[in-house]
C-alpha positions, 0 to 999 in steps of 0.5 A, a space after each residue: 145393306 153393306 159389306 163388312 167394315 175394314 175392321 171386321 174383315 181384318 178380324 175375320 181374316 186374322 181369326 181364320 188365317 185365310 184370304 178375304 175377298 170383298 165383292 158385290 156386297 159379299 165377303 168370301 173367305 178363301 180357306 183350305 186344308 189338306 185332308 187324307 181320306 183312307 179307303 180300304 188300303 189306299 190313302 188319298 190326299 186332297 186339298 179341300 176348299 171350305 165355303 165361308 161367306 158373309 153378306 147382308 150386313 145390317 146397321 147393327 153389324 150383324 150379317 148373314 154368315 154361311 159356311 160349308 165345312 168338309 170333315 172326316 167322319 172321325 173329326 166331326 164330333 170334336 169339331 161340333 163340340 168346339 163349335 157348340 161349346 164356344 164362349 159366345 152362345 149360338 144366336 137364336 137365328 141359327 141353322 145347321 145341317 150335314 150331309 154324310 157319306 162314308 168318307 166325308 161329312 159336309 157341315 153347313 151352318 148359317 147364322 145372323 150375328 156379328 161376322 167376327 163372332 162367327 169367325 172366332 167360333 169357326 176358328 175354335 172349331 178348326 183348332 179342335 181338329 189340330 189337337 
């Protein structure tokens, strides 16, 4: 098993507009975003680092893709709709779960598919948050 090809890594970097680091058979994407969390009458601004990685690249170009994305509760529906409505269908080897607290939702996703497809779907879901 190998790491992402240079071409695949460039596409992932371009789709997610983020830094990509390749080391020890794993490709890690460094993507962060600013979030404003409102609690009672206070507003907390923080920078959230998302956990996105690609590993166990197969000869056919598929890989184990993982992401843990942090969202505000009100962002979750539009993010999930864009994720599921992407023009490339989710692969059959896909898992998703979430952890919810009153102020933040952690969405975890795993799939075996081309990393470029996973990254493009994730970019579309992030774009839904900007509208």
